[in-house]
C-alpha positions as CSV (number, residue, x, y, z in Angstrom):
1,M,72.9,126.3,73.2
2,T,73.2,130.0,73.8
3,E,76.3,131.5,75.4
4,K,74.2,132.2,78.5
5,S,73.9,128.5,79.1
6,K,77.7,128.3,79.4
7,Y,78.6,129.4,82.9
8,F,82.4,129.8,82.7
9,T,84.3,131.1,79.7
10,T,88.0,130.8,79.1
11,D,88.3,134.3,80.6
12,F,87.3,132.8,84.0
13,F,90.7,131.1,84.1
14,G,92.3,134.0,82.2
15,F,91.3,136.5,84.9
16,F,93.0,134.4,87.6
17,S,96.1,133.8,85.5
18,D,96.5,137.6,85.1
19,L,95.6,138.2,88.8
20,A,98.4,135.8,89.8
21,K,100.9,138.0,88.0
22,N,99.4,141.3,89.3
23,N,98.1,140.5,92.8
24,S,97.6,144.0,94.0
25,K,94.7,146.2,95.1
26,E,95.5,148.7,92.3
27,W,95.3,146.0,89.5
28,F,92.1,144.4,91.0
29,T,90.4,147.8,91.3
30,K,91.0,148.4,87.6
31,N,89.8,145.0,86.7
32,K,86.9,144.6,89.1
33,E,84.3,144.8,86.4
34,R,86.1,142.0,84.6
35,Y,86.1,139.9,87.8
36,E,82.3,140.5,88.2
37,N,81.6,139.5,84.6
38,A,84.0,136.6,84.2
39,V,84.0,135.2,87.7
40,Q,81.4,136.4,90.1
41,E,78.3,136.6,87.9
42,P,78.7,133.1,86.3
43,S,79.5,131.6,89.7
44,L,76.4,133.0,91.3
45,R,74.3,131.8,88.3
46,F,75.9,128.4,88.6
47,I,75.0,128.2,92.4
48,R,71.5,129.4,91.7
49,D,70.9,126.8,89.0
50,A,72.6,124.0,90.9
51,G,70.4,124.5,94.0
52,P,67.1,122.9,92.9
53,R,69.0,120.0,91.4
54,L,71.1,119.4,94.4
55,Q,68.0,119.3,96.6
56,K,66.9,116.2,94.6
57,I,70.0,114.5,96.1
58,S,69.3,115.9,99.5
59,P,66.8,118.6,100.5
60,Y,69.2,119.7,103.2
61,L,71.9,121.0,100.8
62,V,72.2,124.8,100.8
63,A,73.0,126.7,97.6
64,D,73.1,130.4,98.6
65,A,73.7,132.6,95.6
66,K,74.8,135.8,97.3
67,P,77.9,137.8,96.3
68,F,79.1,137.8,99.9
69,G,78.4,135.5,102.8
70,G,76.8,132.7,100.7
71,S,78.1,129.6,98.9
72,L,80.7,131.6,96.9
73,S,84.0,132.1,98.8
74,R,85.4,135.6,99.2
75,I,88.0,136.8,96.7
76,Y,89.9,138.5,99.5
77,R,92.5,136.4,101.4
78,D,92.9,136.5,105.1
79,I,96.5,137.7,105.4
80,R,96.6,138.4,109.1
81,F,98.8,135.5,110.0
82,S,100.2,134.6,106.6
83,P,103.7,135.4,105.4
84,D,102.1,135.7,101.9
85,K,100.5,139.2,101.8
86,S,98.9,138.8,98.4
87,P,95.5,140.3,99.0
88,Y,93.4,138.2,96.5
89,K,92.7,134.5,96.0
90,T,93.6,133.1,92.6
91,E,90.9,130.4,92.7
92,V,87.1,130.1,93.4
93,G,85.6,128.0,96.1
94,I,81.9,127.1,96.1
95,H,80.4,125.3,99.1
96,F,77.0,123.6,99.2
97,W,76.7,122.9,102.9
98,H,74.3,120.9,105.1
99,A,71.4,123.1,106.4
100,K,71.5,121.3,109.8
101,A,75.2,121.6,110.3
102,T,75.9,122.9,113.9
103,G,79.7,123.4,113.7
104,P,82.1,124.3,110.9
105,E,80.5,123.5,107.5
106,E,83.3,121.2,106.5
107,M,82.6,118.9,109.4
108,A,79.2,118.0,108.0
109,P,78.6,116.2,104.7
110,G,78.1,118.4,101.7
111,Y,79.8,119.4,98.5
112,Y,82.7,121.8,97.8
113,L,83.8,122.9,94.3
114,H,87.4,124.2,94.1
115,M,88.0,125.9,90.7
116,H,91.6,126.6,89.5
117,S,93.1,126.1,86.1
118,G,94.4,122.6,85.9
119,E,93.1,121.5,89.3
120,T,89.3,122.0,89.4
121,M,87.9,119.4,91.8
122,A,84.6,118.6,93.5
123,H,84.8,117.3,97.0
124,S,82.3,115.6,99.3
125,G,82.3,114.2,102.8
126,V,83.6,115.6,106.1
127,W,87.0,117.2,106.5
128,H,89.0,117.5,109.7
129,P,86.0,116.6,112.0
130,D,86.4,117.0,115.7
131,A,87.0,114.0,118.0
132,S,83.3,113.4,118.8
133,T,82.2,113.5,115.1
134,L,85.1,111.2,114.1
135,K,84.2,108.7,116.8
136,K,80.6,108.6,115.5
137,V,81.8,107.8,112.0
138,R,84.2,105.1,113.2
139,D,81.6,103.5,115.4
140,R,79.2,103.3,112.5
141,I,81.8,101.6,110.3
142,V,82.4,99.1,113.1
143,D,78.6,98.6,113.5
144,E,77.8,98.4,109.8
145,P,80.9,97.0,108.1
146,D,78.9,95.5,105.1
147,A,77.3,98.9,104.4
148,W,80.7,100.6,104.6
149,K,82.3,98.0,102.2
150,V,79.6,98.7,99.6
151,I,80.3,102.4,99.8
152,R,84.0,101.8,99.6
153,S,83.5,99.7,96.4
154,R,81.7,102.6,94.8
155,V,83.4,105.7,96.2
156,A,87.1,106.4,96.6
157,V,87.7,107.8,100.1
158,E,90.6,110.1,100.7
159,G,92.2,112.3,103.4
160,D,94.7,112.2,106.2
161,S,95.1,109.1,108.5
162,L,96.6,108.4,111.9
163,K,99.9,106.5,111.8
164,R,98.6,104.1,114.4
165,P,95.1,102.6,115.1
166,P,93.0,105.0,117.2
167,P,92.6,104.1,120.9
168,G,89.6,101.9,121.7
169,Y,89.5,100.1,118.3
170,D,90.8,96.6,117.5
171,P,94.2,97.1,115.7
172,N,93.4,93.9,113.8
173,H,90.0,95.0,112.7
174,P,89.6,94.2,108.9
175,L,88.6,97.8,108.3
176,I,91.4,99.3,110.4
177,Q,92.8,101.3,107.5
178,D,89.5,103.2,107.3
179,L,89.2,103.4,111.1
180,R,92.6,105.2,111.1
181,R,91.2,108.0,108.9
182,K,91.0,111.6,110.2
183,D,89.1,112.7,107.1
184,F,86.4,111.0,105.1
185,V,86.3,112.8,101.8
186,S,86.0,111.9,98.1
187,S,87.1,114.0,95.2
188,R,86.7,114.1,91.4
189,S,88.6,116.3,89.0
190,F,87.6,118.3,85.9
191,R,89.7,119.5,83.0
192,D,89.6,123.2,82.1
193,N,87.6,122.5,78.9
194,Q,85.0,120.6,81.0
195,V,84.6,123.7,83.2
196,T,84.1,126.0,80.2
197,S,81.7,123.6,78.5
198,P,77.9,124.2,78.5
199,Q,77.6,120.7,80.1
200,F,79.6,121.6,83.2
201,L,76.6,121.8,85.5
202,D,75.4,118.4,84.4
203,S,78.9,117.0,84.8
204,F,79.2,118.4,88.3
205,L,75.8,117.1,89.4
206,E,76.6,113.6,88.0
207,V,79.8,113.6,90.2
208,C,77.8,114.7,93.2
209,E,75.3,111.9,92.7
210,S,78.2,109.4,92.4
211,M,79.6,110.6,95.8
212,D,76.2,110.7,97.5
213,P,76.5,107.3,99.2
214,L,79.4,108.6,101.2
215,N,77.6,111.7,102.3
216,R,74.5,109.7,103.2
217,F,76.5,107.3,105.4
218,L,78.3,110.1,107.1
219,A,75.1,112.0,107.8
220,G,73.5,108.9,109.4
221,A,76.6,108.4,111.5
222,I,76.7,112.0,112.7
223,G,72.9,112.0,113.3
224,L,72.0,114.5,110.5
225,P,69.0,113.9,108.2
226,W,69.8,113.4,104.5
């Protein structure tokens, strides 16, 4: 394989390691070309190449390979209400969202790739959905317990949960632990050497396919096509 087929080199993580030690506008300006070459360009190429293959999982997944306003998160932090005034993020976020999502992207099933040395992870599902969306998911679990059990046997579901059963649901329901959930997400991690491997796109897509049953169930619950 050529070097071009490898998306992320060791300098992808090296750039962020150096940025964490020099998180200032002056340093970033001097190293902007390095950012573009080691981080932005390979990220956009990854998004562009992932798009057609993700659409085989669901034609409603969006892969928008724009430098700004697309699937790639901004490098600039929102510091308006944060005590940490560091101007730049030291990680990359890539979001492949649902084309029919009407609210915040994270409330509809899709995929999110968080990239940081030692903690690169792919996430799927819905995170912090509003009360209406959460009720739809819980109701489908109650209505289709066998289908949900099959998914739970294949996909590890994570996220925050209520301390007590939600109102309106039987506290003795056999799936009460899942009905207490406030998030319905699944995650898989990657080592740094997997990220810098030419096979990373294939590995990421395999993980997405393995988490697809959760997204498909959630989409059906919410009333979105998948």
